[in-house]
ROKOLFI-442532 format. One record per residue: residue number from 0; x, y, z of N, C-alpha, C, O, CB in turn. Coordinates in Angstrom, 3 decimals. Glycine has a CB too. Layout:
N
- bavex	n.X	n.Y	n.Z	ca.X	ca.Y	ca.Z	c.X	c.Y	c.Z	o.X	o.Y	o.Z	cb.X	cb.Y	cb.Z
- NUM	X	Y	Z	X	Y	Z	X	Y	Z	X	Y	Z	X	Y	Z
...
***
This chain:
159
- bavex	n.X	n.Y	n.Z	ca.X	ca.Y	ca.Z	c.X	c.Y	c.Z	o.X	o.Y	o.Z	cb.X	cb.Y	cb.Z
- 0	91.580	111.809	118.039	92.612	110.772	117.464	93.680	110.809	117.699	94.148	111.805	117.148	92.750	110.663	116.342
- 1	94.600	110.145	118.364	96.057	110.206	117.828	96.737	110.054	116.690	96.179	109.325	115.870	96.605	109.570	118.292
- 2	98.309	110.752	116.214	98.453	109.922	114.805	99.178	108.708	114.714	100.144	108.298	115.358	99.095	110.694	113.804
- 3	98.266	108.025	113.427	98.061	106.542	113.692	99.864	106.197	112.916	100.320	105.110	112.561	96.246	105.702	112.664
- 4	100.393	107.300	112.879	101.711	106.948	112.517	102.698	106.315	113.846	103.758	105.693	113.779	102.332	108.318	111.877
- 5	101.949	106.711	114.973	102.533	106.413	116.168	102.477	104.823	116.496	102.990	104.383	117.525	101.845	107.254	117.221
- 6	101.928	104.129	115.706	101.399	102.693	115.809	102.695	101.877	114.683	102.779	102.122	113.480	99.407	102.589	115.141
- 7	103.735	100.754	115.559	104.392	100.703	115.311	104.529	99.995	113.605	103.821	98.998	113.462	104.744	100.424	116.360
- 8	105.130	100.300	112.687	105.084	100.311	111.487	103.569	100.600	110.664	102.882	99.877	109.942	105.680	99.124	111.247
- 9	103.513	101.103	110.835	101.568	101.583	110.421	101.736	102.141	108.731	102.333	103.140	108.327	100.710	103.511	111.780
- 10	101.113	101.286	108.088	101.161	101.616	106.990	99.800	101.547	106.191	98.979	100.711	106.567	102.121	100.947	106.538
- 11	99.522	102.296	105.203	98.319	102.417	104.591	98.509	101.245	103.103	99.554	101.322	102.457	98.056	104.231	104.239
- 12	97.784	100.565	102.826	98.143	99.368	101.809	96.893	100.172	100.103	97.120	100.396	98.914	97.357	97.155	102.858
- 13	95.806	100.301	100.924	94.936	100.779	100.259	93.909	101.787	100.900	93.927	102.201	102.059	94.429	99.784	99.760
- 14	92.842	102.153	99.715	92.207	102.966	100.695	91.078	102.341	101.490	90.128	102.992	101.926	91.723	104.116	100.057
- 15	91.261	100.897	101.667	90.468	99.852	102.590	91.430	99.192	103.122	90.907	98.288	103.774	89.466	98.853	101.936
- 16	92.734	99.134	103.219	93.157	97.851	104.225	93.749	98.653	104.377	93.986	99.535	103.551	93.661	96.379	104.073
- 17	94.267	98.555	105.774	95.594	99.403	106.650	96.830	98.100	107.308	96.562	96.905	107.191	94.690	100.467	108.410
- 18	97.650	98.398	107.724	98.546	97.006	107.733	99.528	98.023	109.602	99.704	99.217	109.846	100.046	96.635	105.400
- 19	99.846	96.865	110.338	100.766	97.372	111.770	101.395	96.487	112.293	101.326	95.282	112.051	100.055	97.894	112.960
- 20	102.034	97.013	113.028	103.129	96.071	114.159	101.275	96.081	115.726	100.116	96.474	115.589	105.619	97.753	114.965
- 21	101.830	95.606	116.622	100.630	95.708	117.768	100.318	96.834	118.114	101.140	97.534	118.705	100.848	95.125	119.002
- 22	98.844	97.361	117.782	98.320	98.471	118.298	98.066	98.033	119.685	97.988	96.872	120.087	97.131	98.991	117.542
- 23	97.933	99.255	120.435	97.617	99.604	121.633	95.590	99.460	121.860	94.686	99.412	121.025	98.386	101.253	121.750
- 24	95.588	99.436	123.159	94.080	99.060	123.342	93.954	100.621	122.600	92.993	100.414	121.859	93.296	98.668	125.247
- 25	94.354	102.044	122.363	93.479	102.828	122.729	94.004	103.204	121.071	93.341	103.995	120.401	93.535	103.804	124.265
- 26	95.404	102.467	120.447	95.465	102.943	119.090	94.360	102.170	118.210	94.062	102.677	117.128	96.953	102.726	118.517
- 27	93.769	101.040	118.585	92.334	100.318	118.156	91.199	100.713	117.704	90.553	100.271	116.754	91.843	99.788	118.964
- 28	90.752	102.380	119.095	89.928	102.747	118.980	90.091	104.199	118.007	89.128	104.756	117.479	89.482	102.649	120.174
- 29	91.479	104.653	117.904	91.370	104.896	116.629	91.548	104.347	115.063	91.241	104.717	113.930	91.842	105.561	116.742
- 30	91.910	103.761	115.403	91.838	102.986	114.241	90.176	102.152	113.511	89.915	101.497	112.502	92.931	101.901	114.693
- 31	89.461	102.617	114.604	87.710	102.037	114.544	87.880	103.251	114.083	87.646	103.197	112.875	86.425	101.527	115.941
- 32	88.189	104.425	114.422	87.566	106.204	114.207	87.781	105.990	112.586	87.457	106.919	111.847	88.802	107.946	115.106
- 33	88.187	105.083	112.163	89.048	105.668	110.230	87.672	104.502	109.902	87.625	103.881	108.840	91.707	104.916	109.425
- 34	87.151	104.426	110.442	86.463	103.571	109.538	85.880	102.200	109.613	84.790	101.828	109.176	87.147	103.490	108.724
- 35	86.979	101.371	110.372	87.738	100.019	110.370	86.542	99.526	110.582	86.055	100.135	111.534	88.983	99.610	111.415
- 36	85.585	98.470	110.044	84.944	97.483	110.841	85.224	96.020	110.836	84.452	95.093	110.590	83.747	97.584	110.588
- 37	86.738	95.998	111.224	87.365	94.500	111.190	89.185	94.190	111.382	90.143	94.477	110.663	86.910	93.923	109.591
- 38	89.106	93.717	112.257	90.747	93.818	112.954	91.172	92.018	112.175	91.001	90.986	112.824	90.764	93.931	115.517
- 39	91.525	92.030	111.241	93.040	90.848	111.205	93.969	90.501	112.306	94.619	91.490	112.642	94.163	91.355	110.255
- 40	94.297	89.274	113.082	95.845	89.316	113.793	96.351	88.806	113.599	96.230	87.794	114.290	96.243	89.231	114.775
- 41	97.623	88.714	112.434	98.138	87.595	112.767	99.116	86.748	113.323	99.613	85.663	113.022	98.100	87.394	112.273
- 42	99.286	87.873	114.555	100.062	87.231	115.782	99.655	86.762	116.729	98.629	87.200	117.248	100.742	87.840	116.331
- 43	100.317	85.759	117.221	99.494	84.721	117.874	99.737	85.357	119.897	100.780	85.844	120.332	100.361	82.726	117.310
- 44	98.540	85.140	120.657	98.600	86.105	121.656	99.303	85.486	122.954	98.884	85.568	124.109	97.163	86.623	121.938
- 45	100.395	84.886	122.534	100.824	84.274	123.795	102.853	85.081	123.200	103.960	84.624	123.486	100.351	81.850	123.908
- 46	102.527	86.196	122.447	103.892	86.706	122.135	103.580	87.908	122.623	102.628	88.683	122.718	104.473	86.678	120.646
- 47	105.383	87.732	123.067	105.366	89.359	123.655	104.552	90.519	123.383	103.664	90.253	122.573	106.450	89.938	123.376
- 48	104.551	91.416	123.683	103.339	92.480	123.414	101.853	92.273	123.207	101.164	93.277	123.382	103.615	93.110	122.305
- 49	101.324	91.318	122.917	99.908	90.931	122.395	99.565	91.416	123.538	100.208	91.382	124.587	99.399	89.402	121.957
- 50	98.341	91.960	123.299	97.301	92.553	124.420	96.352	91.499	125.010	95.783	90.853	124.130	96.329	93.723	123.771
- 51	96.029	91.151	126.281	95.514	90.543	127.122	94.254	89.982	126.322	94.053	88.845	125.897	95.346	91.359	128.309
- 52	93.520	91.058	126.254	91.933	90.431	125.281	91.661	91.251	124.416	90.736	92.043	124.596	90.399	90.277	126.053
- 53	92.336	91.251	123.378	92.113	92.109	122.200	90.606	91.591	121.587	89.738	92.441	121.390	93.464	91.922	121.041
- 54	90.448	90.729	121.412	89.161	90.185	121.150	88.043	90.938	121.076	87.242	91.328	120.227	88.896	89.353	121.959
- 55	88.337	91.056	122.775	86.904	91.922	123.928	87.180	93.042	123.134	86.454	93.424	122.217	87.093	92.285	126.086
- 56	88.604	93.757	123.610	88.628	95.497	123.384	87.849	95.365	121.756	86.773	95.955	121.650	90.732	96.431	123.348
- 57	88.263	94.775	120.790	87.864	94.815	118.900	86.085	94.808	118.982	85.261	95.478	118.361	88.604	92.863	117.740
- 58	85.900	93.578	120.195	84.204	93.523	119.966	83.389	94.552	120.872	82.171	94.567	121.052	83.573	91.931	120.388
- 59	84.315	95.371	121.377	83.759	96.359	122.512	83.597	97.520	121.707	82.628	98.223	121.996	84.761	96.659	123.874
- 60	84.378	97.913	120.691	84.653	98.849	119.736	83.927	98.245	118.423	84.653	98.384	117.438	86.253	99.094	119.604
- 61	82.834	97.683	118.168	81.791	97.226	117.631	82.573	96.782	116.175	81.840	96.932	115.197	80.527	98.336	117.636
- 62	83.463	96.443	115.977	84.597	95.808	115.155	84.577	94.538	115.070	85.077	94.081	116.098	85.830	96.069	115.580
- 63	84.157	93.488	114.155	85.181	92.163	114.182	86.013	91.191	114.530	85.234	90.242	114.433	85.565	92.132	113.946
- 64	86.514	90.960	114.695	87.675	90.457	115.201	88.445	89.070	114.573	88.182	88.168	115.367	87.325	90.268	116.542
- 65	89.057	88.683	113.770	89.568	87.378	112.931	91.216	87.101	113.180	92.115	87.693	112.583	89.293	87.667	111.149
- 66	91.394	86.043	114.220	92.105	85.678	114.428	93.342	84.587	113.916	93.652	83.688	114.698	91.600	85.699	115.012
- 67	93.948	84.675	112.754	94.931	83.731	111.901	96.331	83.937	112.722	97.058	84.838	112.303	95.081	84.249	110.083
- 68	96.862	83.037	114.076	97.591	82.897	114.712	99.122	82.447	113.688	99.145	81.224	113.543	96.926	82.059	115.694
- 69	99.800	82.840	113.298	101.013	82.831	112.497	102.183	83.024	113.056	102.787	84.096	113.117	100.982	83.664	111.597
- 70	102.627	81.662	113.604	103.915	81.308	114.377	104.961	81.474	113.937	105.404	80.515	113.305	104.066	80.216	114.714
- 71	105.782	82.628	114.033	106.679	83.283	113.286	107.792	82.411	112.992	108.223	83.039	112.025	107.078	84.458	113.901
- 72	108.577	81.431	113.109	109.160	80.396	112.724	108.669	78.952	112.023	109.141	77.849	111.746	109.658	80.241	113.672
- 73	107.465	79.656	111.925	106.988	77.628	110.477	105.488	79.032	110.710	104.711	79.233	111.644	106.619	74.387	111.692
- 74	105.645	79.611	109.565	104.325	79.987	108.443	103.975	78.924	107.699	104.773	78.022	107.444	104.622	81.120	107.313
- 75	102.953	78.938	107.358	102.411	77.911	107.233	101.633	78.034	105.528	101.499	79.256	105.466	101.494	77.743	108.587
- 76	101.111	77.517	104.269	100.487	77.624	103.494	98.914	77.095	104.077	98.142	77.326	103.147	101.186	77.048	102.448
- 77	98.473	76.745	104.742	97.358	76.893	105.869	96.820	78.298	106.267	95.761	78.920	106.182	97.905	76.313	107.158
- 78	98.375	78.529	106.859	98.350	80.372	107.483	97.826	81.017	105.923	96.837	81.731	105.760	100.528	81.284	108.126
- 79	98.455	80.707	105.220	98.313	81.691	104.100	96.560	81.168	103.598	95.602	81.916	103.790	99.808	81.430	102.689
- 80	96.479	80.341	103.211	94.680	79.979	103.083	93.881	80.720	103.424	92.937	81.226	102.818	94.107	78.957	103.772
- 81	94.436	80.872	105.003	93.117	81.413	105.901	92.984	83.147	106.058	92.186	84.006	106.434	93.296	80.732	107.616
- 82	94.374	82.993	105.484	94.935	84.643	105.126	93.509	85.117	104.008	92.423	85.694	104.057	97.000	84.662	104.001
- 83	94.375	84.446	103.088	93.663	84.719	101.761	92.245	84.995	101.710	91.717	85.967	101.169	93.821	83.649	100.924
- 84	91.584	83.891	102.425	89.724	83.534	102.882	89.334	84.425	103.472	88.334	85.030	103.086	89.240	82.314	103.871
- 85	90.098	84.822	104.740	89.568	86.144	105.116	89.707	87.895	104.326	88.897	88.813	104.458	90.185	86.161	106.405
- 86	90.787	87.900	103.655	91.236	88.730	103.315	89.728	89.132	101.611	89.124	90.197	101.480	93.051	88.239	103.208
- 87	89.656	88.504	101.135	88.537	88.084	100.137	87.405	87.979	100.575	86.422	88.044	99.838	88.681	86.958	99.543
- 88	87.317	87.757	102.137	86.067	87.475	102.522	85.327	89.149	102.709	84.199	89.556	102.429	86.164	86.439	103.981
- 89	86.438	89.790	103.259	86.077	91.294	104.297	86.498	92.774	102.665	86.727	93.983	102.651	87.969	91.437	106.450
- 90	86.379	91.619	101.548	86.884	93.147	100.212	86.344	94.086	100.585	87.063	95.056	100.823	86.400	93.196	98.495
- 91	84.611	94.244	100.836	83.865	95.473	100.326	84.064	95.747	102.091	83.084	95.906	102.818	81.988	95.314	99.344
- 92	85.141	95.762	102.480	85.135	96.314	104.225	86.270	97.398	104.667	87.111	97.415	103.768	85.479	94.885	105.346
- 93	86.495	97.991	105.343	87.899	98.402	106.050	88.285	97.819	106.665	87.363	97.584	107.447	88.100	99.294	106.688
- 94	89.282	97.191	107.039	89.996	96.128	107.488	91.619	96.937	108.151	92.458	97.682	107.644	90.145	94.938	106.044
- 95	91.504	96.516	109.044	93.311	96.587	109.378	93.523	95.136	109.819	92.723	94.316	110.269	93.922	97.834	110.865
- 96	94.924	95.054	109.542	95.648	93.767	109.420	97.025	94.054	110.323	97.934	94.846	110.073	95.971	93.359	107.709
- 97	96.884	93.204	111.381	98.598	93.277	112.361	99.000	92.186	112.465	98.316	91.292	111.968	98.727	93.784	113.968
- 98	99.980	91.918	112.999	100.881	91.247	114.035	101.886	91.811	114.923	101.512	92.886	115.391	101.537	90.421	113.455
- 99	102.793	91.519	115.227	103.647	92.087	116.502	104.640	93.277	116.072	105.184	94.164	116.730	104.621	90.815	117.195
- 100	104.660	92.957	114.757	106.109	93.614	114.243	105.548	94.818	112.570	105.831	95.973	112.252	107.515	91.756	113.626
- 101	104.832	93.912	112.041	104.124	94.077	110.732	105.096	93.144	110.110	104.960	93.085	108.888	103.967	95.672	110.034
- 102	106.001	92.430	110.580	106.507	91.507	108.872	105.872	90.233	108.855	106.252	89.521	107.925	108.398	91.034	108.628
- 103	104.832	89.627	109.771	104.353	88.652	109.233	102.878	89.324	108.268	102.238	88.494	107.623	104.119	87.541	110.475
- 104	102.501	90.554	108.234	101.254	91.012	107.478	102.225	91.582	106.461	101.434	91.872	105.564	100.040	92.131	108.273
- 105	103.271	91.887	106.072	103.544	92.714	105.009	104.418	91.465	103.791	104.519	91.530	102.566	104.586	94.208	105.683
- 106	104.921	90.425	104.758	104.978	89.278	104.032	103.652	88.381	103.120	103.696	87.890	101.991	105.496	88.522	105.029
- 107	103.039	88.400	103.666	101.517	87.456	103.617	100.930	88.522	102.067	100.847	88.150	100.897	100.087	87.700	105.695
- 108	100.581	90.013	102.720	100.733	90.675	101.685	101.017	90.446	100.093	100.345	90.109	99.118	101.418	91.203	102.089
- 109	102.677	90.891	100.408	103.702	90.535	99.109	103.251	89.256	98.577	103.092	89.177	97.359	105.387	90.365	99.517
- 110	103.005	88.174	99.366	102.977	86.557	98.579	101.526	86.854	97.539	101.505	86.715	96.316	102.629	84.831	100.065
- 111	100.345	87.301	98.436	99.052	87.207	98.003	99.456	88.271	96.616	98.597	88.015	95.773	97.753	87.724	99.286
- 112	100.118	89.019	96.229	100.309	90.030	95.892	100.845	89.451	94.656	100.215	89.794	93.656	100.969	90.885	96.748
- 113	102.157	88.416	94.386	102.542	87.652	93.611	101.487	86.311	93.287	101.260	85.768	92.206	103.793	87.395	94.117
- 114	101.243	86.173	93.898	100.129	85.105	93.668	98.950	85.697	92.218	98.404	84.906	91.449	99.151	84.961	95.440
- 115	98.797	87.177	92.156	97.925	87.599	91.228	96.662	87.612	91.651	95.783	87.477	90.799	98.002	86.935	90.169
- 116	96.214	87.812	93.356	95.116	87.538	94.049	94.795	89.426	94.146	93.615	89.604	94.448	95.443	86.431	95.651
- 117	95.539	90.722	93.966	95.245	91.492	93.643	96.765	92.372	94.586	97.675	91.839	95.221	93.668	91.579	93.783
- 118	96.502	93.842	94.314	97.538	94.973	94.718	99.254	94.553	93.258	99.709	93.514	92.779	98.063	94.556	97.123
- 119	99.568	95.893	93.130	100.834	95.539	92.426	101.740	94.770	93.367	101.606	94.727	94.590	101.573	96.820	91.899
- 120	102.689	94.162	92.642	103.526	93.115	93.517	104.877	93.869	93.704	105.679	93.391	94.507	103.769	91.516	92.721
- 121	105.355	95.580	92.689	105.810	95.670	93.339	105.992	96.627	94.897	106.690	96.277	95.849	106.251	95.550	92.621
- 122	105.363	97.575	94.832	104.563	98.215	95.812	104.171	97.866	96.611	103.701	98.605	97.476	103.825	98.619	95.629
- 123	104.186	96.151	96.718	103.894	95.692	98.092	105.578	95.294	98.633	106.021	95.666	99.720	102.642	94.206	98.062
- 124	106.203	94.641	97.832	107.137	94.879	97.655	108.328	96.111	98.697	109.296	96.004	99.450	106.753	95.038	96.486
- 125	107.598	97.045	98.201	108.679	98.354	98.937	107.951	98.210	100.039	108.647	98.092	101.047	108.786	100.182	98.293
- 126	106.524	98.170	100.260	106.058	98.220	101.523	106.590	97.369	102.540	106.898	97.941	103.586	104.849	98.040	101.475
- 127	106.782	96.056	102.472	107.371	94.888	102.923	108.952	95.679	103.416	109.145	96.109	104.553	107.394	93.550	101.565
- 128	110.137	95.751	102.103	110.770	96.044	102.290	111.560	97.282	102.903	112.778	97.445	102.984	110.732	95.680	101.745
- 129	110.178	98.375	103.442	110.620	99.303	104.378	110.244	99.064	105.420	109.840	100.019	106.083	110.380	100.433	104.205
- 130	110.199	97.280	106.209	110.082	97.429	107.431	111.144	96.028	107.382	111.807	95.667	108.354	108.448	97.517	108.148
- 131	111.145	95.287	105.934	112.045	94.050	107.087	112.301	93.532	105.309	111.829	93.952	104.252	110.788	92.522	108.790
- 132	113.192	92.531	105.617	113.937	91.897	104.119	113.874	90.297	104.470	114.947	89.730	104.671	115.921	92.498	103.796
- 133	112.563	89.494	104.556	112.468	87.982	105.072	113.758	87.253	104.079	113.945	87.386	102.870	110.623	87.183	104.724
- 134	114.566	86.423	105.125	115.366	85.180	104.561	114.878	84.393	105.344	113.745	84.461	105.820	116.911	85.104	104.538
- 135	115.750	83.517	105.561	115.618	81.716	105.410	113.975	81.599	105.021	113.416	81.859	103.956	116.033	80.640	107.249
- 136	113.436	81.122	106.263	111.775	79.962	105.709	111.250	80.937	105.644	110.846	80.792	104.490	110.757	78.670	106.729
- 137	110.706	82.344	106.067	110.278	83.277	105.195	110.252	83.997	103.872	109.359	84.679	103.369	110.402	83.736	105.581
- 138	111.934	83.550	103.257	111.946	83.729	101.825	111.509	82.760	101.149	111.057	83.143	100.070	113.067	83.987	101.338
- 139	111.419	81.201	101.380	110.953	80.038	100.767	109.473	80.479	100.848	108.825	80.571	99.805	111.386	78.588	101.497
- 140	108.999	80.713	101.865	107.654	81.344	102.064	106.994	81.937	101.458	105.881	81.638	101.027	107.537	81.933	102.727
- 141	107.749	83.138	101.297	106.964	84.427	100.076	107.435	84.304	98.284	106.920	84.968	97.385	107.698	86.380	100.649
- 142	108.784	83.038	98.085	109.529	82.637	96.750	109.987	83.266	96.307	109.979	83.555	95.110	109.111	82.233	95.852
- 143	110.743	83.833	97.454	112.330	84.670	97.160	113.136	83.763	97.468	113.374	83.652	98.671	112.800	86.059	98.057
- 144	113.764	82.902	96.594	114.792	81.537	96.665	115.886	82.612	96.810	116.408	82.467	97.916	114.945	80.224	95.113
- 145	116.290	83.361	96.309	117.526	84.059	96.618	117.985	84.438	97.494	119.166	84.753	97.646	117.691	84.798	96.233
- 146	116.784	84.494	98.536	117.509	85.218	99.736	117.162	84.132	101.043	117.334	84.321	102.247	116.798	87.010	100.024
- 147	116.577	82.862	100.291	116.699	81.423	101.474	117.579	81.271	102.797	117.252	80.872	103.914	117.296	80.173	100.702
- 148	119.250	81.884	102.123	120.372	81.314	103.059	120.695	81.792	103.779	121.448	81.374	104.658	121.335	81.028	102.781
- 149	119.863	83.717	103.576	119.817	84.679	104.076	119.077	85.038	105.924	117.863	85.107	106.117	119.259	85.197	102.955
- 150	119.798	85.160	106.696	118.779	85.850	107.859	117.488	86.875	107.233	117.176	87.329	106.132	119.845	86.935	108.947
- 151	117.014	86.925	108.494	116.043	87.902	108.246	116.218	89.462	108.591	116.305	89.634	109.807	114.975	87.444	108.901
- 152	116.288	90.579	107.873	117.086	91.969	108.368	116.010	92.546	108.320	115.060	92.258	107.592	118.326	92.734	107.534
- 153	116.111	93.737	109.399	115.156	94.557	109.472	115.498	95.686	109.068	116.708	95.849	108.911	114.670	94.622	110.523
- 154	114.609	96.794	108.775	115.117	98.206	108.181	115.294	99.372	109.118	114.462	100.037	109.736	114.135	98.717	107.136
- 155	116.917	99.451	109.039	117.107	100.271	110.354	118.483	99.934	110.915	119.420	100.636	111.293	115.946	99.927	111.492
- 156	118.295	98.680	110.844	119.599	97.611	111.685	120.748	97.848	110.496	121.644	98.669	110.298	119.094	95.409	111.910
- 157	120.154	96.520	109.729	121.313	96.173	108.725	121.198	96.327	107.229	121.819	95.744	106.340	121.640	94.816	108.883
- 158	119.994	97.509	107.142	120.071	97.800	105.424	119.624	99.068	105.230	119.573	99.537	104.093	119.121	96.824	104.420
***
C-alpha cells in the first residue's frame, strides 16, 4: 500500500471517514485496503482529472459507488440534501468522500457540521481551512456571510 498522504489533500475526518481530491485507480485500491466499503464522489465526471470509469473501478474493488455531481460554480441545497442522505445512510460503514481537489467535500462537511448533524464545527473548519477558504457563492453556501464578497482562496497560494 502506498502512502495515502500522496493523494491530493487527503484528510482523515473520523475513524470511519476519509476525504481527498481525486484519487487514481491505484489509490482507490489503497483506500479499499483501509477497509473502506463506499466511495462518495462529489466531482462531476466531466472535470479535468476525473477518472474515465471511476464507478467501474470502485465496483471492481468490491466497494459501492455513490455519485453526487456538484458543479463547482453552482453548489445547491439539493446537492447538500443528497450528500446528507448519503452520509447518514452510510453512517455505520467506512467511507471515502472525494471531489477533484477536496474543496467541495470539505465545504460540504463544514456545512454538515454547522447544521448540527455531527462533527465539531471548529475541527471541520480547520480541516477545510487547511485546503481552502471559500468565497463568493461557496461562502454563501456554507453560511459564511463575512466571506461572500471575497474570492475563493487556496492554502499555500495567498494565505
